[in-house]
C-alpha angles and dihedrals in degrees: 000000000000093000091048091050091048091049091049091049092050091052090052090049091049092048092047092049091048091048092048091050092051091047091049091049091048091049091048092051089059095055117094094253094040092048092049095048097041092050093054094039089053094052091045089055090047091051092049097044103033097068099055093037091049090050091053092049091045092052092049092046092047093051096042092044091047091051091053091045092053100038097029135236111261113256134195106276112250092228090062098046094087086071095049123086124208115195116202131185125206099033098151093096143340125026096352094051094049093043092053090053094046095048096045101039103033111014096046101231126140106245133203106195119196113208130181093214131050092223090060090052091053093048092052093047091050091052100041108030126196099347090070129067122194134197137169112265130182105177091199092067127071092208092054092050089048089053089049090053091050089055090048094051090050088058093044093047107032119188095204098073094260122153112285113253128202128207105254102169144006115205113197099201106141112117145149134197129210105195119201145085116304087235090061099048127095122224093249089061091054090048094049092050091051093045093055104032100038115012090040089058092047093045096051094041092052090050093053100041097083090054092048093050091051089052092051090051092048093046096043110139094013129111093242118132108258120244118260144197116221115196119193107210121150143236081267085072089062104036126025121232131197117259089019096077097128094042092047091050092054093046092048087053092049090047093054092044091052094048092050091046091050092055093044095049095046090094089055092051092237112143117227115195132189122207116198109187120179121215110323130173101268129128091262089060101036090049093053095108091050092052090050092052091050090050090049093050091050092050093084133235096284094058092040092053091051095054103029131213095277089062096057093038091056091046093051092048089051091050092051091048092051092048089050096047107026106040125102138209107285092214088075087065093045092052091051089049089053090051091051088053098044105038117092089219109029121185118263092235136022117198105198125196132042092262092047094052098042106026107035098059089051094048091052091055096048123091112272096248092052095043092050091047090056097044093044097045098078093046104040109024096085097039117119120240113269107267093241090060095045098051 
């Protein structure tokens, strides 16, 4: 008993000493000298370790990717796609619109396209025909999502003797962007961005999860492709940009939600995929200057007098120039979306766009001050001084 008590006491002493050492180290790192040294020691370690580690990962990725490229990654057979439903939000324009057409007309899936406007529903039906179902969907409203789920269940459980269909994929694509300085924006604009780009994703995902789990249970032990959730975020969910503060905040939230969901649903075998496109030629990008002007007009005379018209005019011109020079073909995104839906084992993340694939990983490794200097340079360097500071 004495030896056991002494051993227990020594363990407590060791734990206490270890805890005190960690606390002391943590306290020292938050002193001016400790903060300065730990910061530069950390980046020295990163510089020394990152290169060999990156090379190892690159070699593994190159070999594994080459193997899949040569021998192929198993895809959902085309003769089974007529029994698989893909539900998509935000199909009025852009990625969602083109994806609905591709999946229903060429890929052979049954598609449920959620549109905000009735006219968009009619246009899609005229293009796609009977393999596509449409319904009105406003992801900011519980009642609209409930109505969307009723339409989905009617397709999944038909009463007319049709072939039984299973929910194969949910694509959370609906999104909006209010472009403008944080100082210009009203709180209702922040709330609307978050309602669509984040809470809309959560709302629709939560509604579809029970159905997907039932499918996993029913298919357990079979060779069927597992269901998946594909969330379209953005590179703005990985790196913040000036004049996109509200949009970036919503996409960072959606990014974190998707990563957490992916880890949680791994035990269920449900794939959760993130798509991070950069700036592509869709209405949300080509209309950037118009959204900035609306934001500016809603800012009110006090804010407008502080910045001045030359400021917003320069900003709009810069936005138009960036859209003209730095946007890519949106079909590249749609093709990657189709891959995430059709592959048995899709990647966890798809960075789409030359700048997304080459620039974003680098920016995320750089120190914050340097990364923000690079991302902010193209948007803020040529801006005039606010009129109240130049007078």
